N, C-alpha and C positions, 0 to 999 in steps of 0.2 A: 504494500500500500504506500501511497504518497501522503506523508503526514507533516503538517505544519504545527509545531509547538509555539505557543504565544505566551510571553510573560514580560511584564514591565519590571521584573526583578532581575532580568538578564539583559546585558552583562553588568556586573558590579565588582569592584575590587575587594569588597568585603561581603561576600554572599551569605545569605541566611539559608535556613533549611528548605524553604520553598524553591529557591533557585537551584540548590544542589539536587533536590528531588527531580526537577524538570530536566536538568542536564544528565542526571543518571538515567532517567527514562529514555532520553534521546539516544544515548549510547547503547542501551539495551535494545531499543527498536532497530537500530542499525545492525547490531549483532544478529538480530532475528531476520535480517534480510530486507528490511523496509527502507524506503528513501525518506530521510528526515531533514527538514530545515527548521530554523528557529527565527521567529519574528520577535525582536526585543526592542530596547530603547535606543534612542539616537545619542545618548550621553557618552558612551564609551565604546571602544572597539571590543570585540569578543575576546581579544588577547588578554584583557585585564583579568579574566577568569583563570588564567594559567592553564595547567593541563586539563582541568575540568571542562574548559571551554572547547577542547578538541573532541567534538562529538561525531564527526564524520559527515557533516552536511554543510549547507550554506547558512550564513547568518544575515538577516536583514535588520538594520537598525533604524526603525521608523517610528516607534511609539513615543509619544510625548504628551504633555499637557496634564498628566495625572497628578502632578505636584502643585497645580494651581490652587491657591488658597481661597480665592473668592472673598477675601476679607472676613472670613468666618471668625478668626480669633479677635480681630479688632471690633467686630460687631457683636461678638459674644453669642453667636447663634449659628446653627447649621442652616445653610442656604438651600432651599428646595430645588432650584434648577441645577445645582452644581454637579451632582452625581449622574443626572440624566445627560447633561452636556458631555461629560467625560466618556460615558458609555457610548453615546452616539459617535463621538470622535474616534474611539477605538474601533467601533463596528465599521466605520468607513475605511479605516486603514486595513482591517482584516479583509474586507471585501475586495480590496485591490489585489489580494493574493488568492482568494478562496477558489477561484476556478481551476487553479493548478494542483489542487490536492483532493484526496479522497476523504480526509478527515482533518479537522482543525481542533487541536486540544489546547485549551487555555488554562494556564496556572497563574492566577493573579488576584487582584484586590477589587475588581470591578464586576461583581457577580451579576449586575443587571445588564451587562453588555449583550447577552443573548436576546434580550427584549428587542434589540434593534438590528437583529440579523434575520434574513429570510428563513422561514420554517423549513425549507428544503435543504438548507446548508447542514452538512453533517458536522455539527459543532458539539464538542464535549468540553465541559469545564470541571476541573478538580478543585474542590473547596478544601483549603488547608487550615482555615481558622474560623473564628465565629463572626467574621465580617459579612456574612450573608444577612445578618440582622442587626449588627452592632457596628457603629461607626468607628469605635476604638479597635475593633477586630478581636478583642480579648474577653469581653464580658467580665471585666474586672474594674471595680471602682471603689475608691476610699479604702484600699487595701483589703478588699474582700470580693468574693465572686458575686456578680450581679445576675439574678435570675428573673428580674422583672420583665414582663411583656408589655408594660405601659410605655408607649412612645413618648409621652410627656416627660417621663423621668430622664430621658436621654439628654434633655436640655442641661442637666446638671453636669454632664461630661464635658461641656465646653465653657460653662460659666458656673462658678461655685454657687452664686445666688442669682439665678436668672430672674429678670423682671417679667411681667406678664407678656409683653410683646416677644421677648426672646424665647419664652417657653412655647408660645403659640407657633412661632415660625419654625423653631427646631422640631417641634412635634410634626408639623406639616412636612418637613424634609424627611423625617424618618418614615412617616406613613407612606409618602410617595415612593421612597426607595424600596421599602418592603413590598409594596404592591408590584413594582417593576421586577424585583427579584422573584416573586411568586410566578409572574408571567414568564420570566426567563426559564425557570426550572420546569414549568408546565409545557414548554414548547421545544426545549432542547435537553440533551442528556447531561446529567449531573452526577459526579462522583464525589464522595466524601472520604476523607482519609481515616475516619473512625465512625463507629456507630453512634458514639456520643454526639458528634456534630450533627448528624442527621436527626437524632431524637431531640436534641436541644432546639433545633430550628422549628420543630413543630409547635413549640411554645408560642411563637409569634405568627407563623404562617398557618397554623392549624394542622389537623391531620391530613395526610396526603402522601402520595407516592412521589416524594421529592427527589429521589435519586437512590443510588446504590453505594455500598461501601467497598472500597479497595484500600486496604491498609497502606499506610506509608511504607516505604521500603528503602533498602540501602544496597550498595554495591558489595554484596556479601563476599564474593571471592577475594576482593581487594582487602576487606577487613580481616579475613582469615589468613591472608598472606602476612599482613602486619602482625597478627597474633602469633603466627609461627616464628616470625623473625624476633619478636620480643622475648619469646621463650628461650632463645639461645643466649640472651644476655645474662651476665652474672646475677645471682639472686641478691636482693637488697634486704637489709634488716628493718628498713623503714616501712611504716604503714602509709603508703602514698595515696592520698585521696585527690581525685581529679574532678573539676567542674568546668564545663564549657557552657557559657550562658551570656546573654546580653545583661548588662548590669543596670536593671531598673526594677521597681518593686514587684511586678508580677512574677519575676523569675525566682524570688525568694532567697537570693544569695545572702542578703543582710540578715534575714531571720535565721538562716542556717548558721551563719558565723556567730551570731549573738548567742545561740543555744550551745554551740560547740566550744567557743573560745574559753569559757570558764572551766571546762573540764577536758581541755585538749591534752591527750596523752603525750608523754615526752617523745615517744617513737613515731608520732603521727605528724605528717606534714600535708598541707593542703595547697594545691596549685589551681588557680582560677584563670582560664583563658576567656577573654571577652572584654568588650568595652561597653560604654553606655553612659547615660546621664549621671548615674550614681558612682562612677568609678573613683573619682577623687575623694568623695566622702567615705567610701568603703576602705580605700587605701589608708586614709588618715585614722580611721577607727580600728582597723584590724590587721594591717600589714605588720609582719614580724618575721623572725627567723624561721617560723614554722608555717606561716600563711603568706603565700606569694601571689601577687597579681601580675599577669603577663601582658595585659591589654589585648588588643585584637591580635589573633594568630591566623596564619593561613590554614586552610583546611588540612593540608598535608601535615603541618606541625601539630595541629590539634589532635588529629587521629594518632599520630606517633606518640604523643603524650598520653592519650587514653590507652593505647596498647601497652605502655610500660608502667601504668599505675597499678595499685593494688585494688582499688574500688572506684567506681564512678558514682557520683551523686548528682541527681537532677532535682534540685530543691524547689521547683516551681510551685507557687501557691495559687496560681490561676489554674483553670482547667486546660492543661495541655491537650491539644487535639490528638496528636499521635507523634510524640517527640522523637525526632531523629536521634538525639543523644541517648535516649533509652535503648533504641535498637542497636546503636553502635556499641554501647556498653555490653549488651547481651552477646552480640556476635563476636566481640573481642574476648569473650569468656570471663568478663568481670562481674563480680557481685554489683548489682546496680540498685541504689537506694533512691526512693521517690515517695511522694505522697499518693495516697489512694484517691486520686481525683482525675476528672476529665476522661480522656481516652486511654490513660496509662494502664489501668487494670486490664484492658483488652490485649496488651502486649505480653501478658504472661504466657501466651501460647508459644512465644518465640524463645522462652527460656530453655536452656539445655537441661535443667533439672529443677524441681521445686526448691525454692529458697534462693535462686539466683536473682530474680526480680523481687526486691524486698520493699513491700508497700506498707505505708503507715498512715494512721489517721491524722497525725499532727507532727510538727517539727520536733518537739521534745522526744517523742518515741522513736522517730527516725534517728536522731543523734544518739540516743541511748543504745539503739541496736548497732549503729556504726562503731561506737566506742568499745562495745563488748564483742564485736565480730572477730572471729579468728582469721587473721590475714593469710594463714596457710591454706585456707579452703580453696579448692579449685573446682572448675566446672568444665564439662566436656563441650561438645558442639551440638547445636540444635539440630533436629531432624532435617534431612536434606529437603530442599524445595521450599523452605519457609523464609519469608522476609526479603527475598532477593528481587531486584528489578526484573530479572529474567522471568521469574514466576508471575510477577505482576503483569508483565506484558501479555501473558496468556489470558489473564482475566480481562485486561483492557481491550484486547483484540475482539473478544466476544461483544463488548460494549460498542466498539467502533462499528461492528457489522450490523448492529441493530438498526432498524429504520430511523431516519433522522428525527421524526416526530414520534415520541413515545405515546402509547395509548394511556389516557388518564380518565 
């Protein structure tokens, strides 16, 4: 098949999980014998992605306009036309290429884009976060998970104390957006990276066949090569804990360190790869001889660090949809510690054995388990065929071949 992957997260010199997912998929599709091109932004050349950008096809850098602010911050309210205009603009760019492909697969943050594409276009989008109904994409506000379905409450996410006008206009923007998303999902195929995302969406869109689930995936063979290489290194007496995360509240790094620091064992050291708005504050509060912040690291360096650590911690306090870092920890053979939230519990099927994915109700119990964990514990490999991009391609090909307009 001729497949066009579309994402405004590609290319980027500091890629997140969504971009890595899309590029990993592109390489797997090429390995399976398909022709794959990528339509990304016009901000950078594909070379800024390094080796991950070598996917075996052509790159078109044409997407733009998605960062337009529309003065929402200064006005203190979400603007109703903004997301419609961006979706129409993206749809127009996609249509310039559509005739040359059997399927267009979108990975991005404009879920209503399908509303402005013809119904006979074989368009599939994968939803990676909670941006199908939340303008913050996270369903996380005031340091806690937001479960409200009331669009009027969304005004509080752009202005702490919205006035009546700001509340009315923001509500109108959310109502309009959610209506367009519902129409998009009703006329084109939608994939969610976890059952949690699909079920959560029903809180605002109501019951319906909104899409299907294909779990997030990784380049499993590459991870297992890293694992095998790490096992040849001399054993260390340190208990090395590794975290890869953006440094902002939803990722829970501060909560984790605040719980761990007072009881940090003398043989434990913590390495944190990632940057973000909270990096300076976290360094000032926690950096020491045993707690090290590396800032942003390349994907290659991040995975090498994960492969050589003793344990991986994913301390997110929001509802992670299907965290790549959890899958990477499991396939690298590491005990992986996380909270029992979001889509993370679904990933237990990828553990090599019970007890590898260690889920907890709160941060104190996670830290207590980590501190008491035997670092000599080892895990084998997960059953073959699980969690890899190559197996996900088989699922996606079935979806690609479905009629463009699903029956609802």
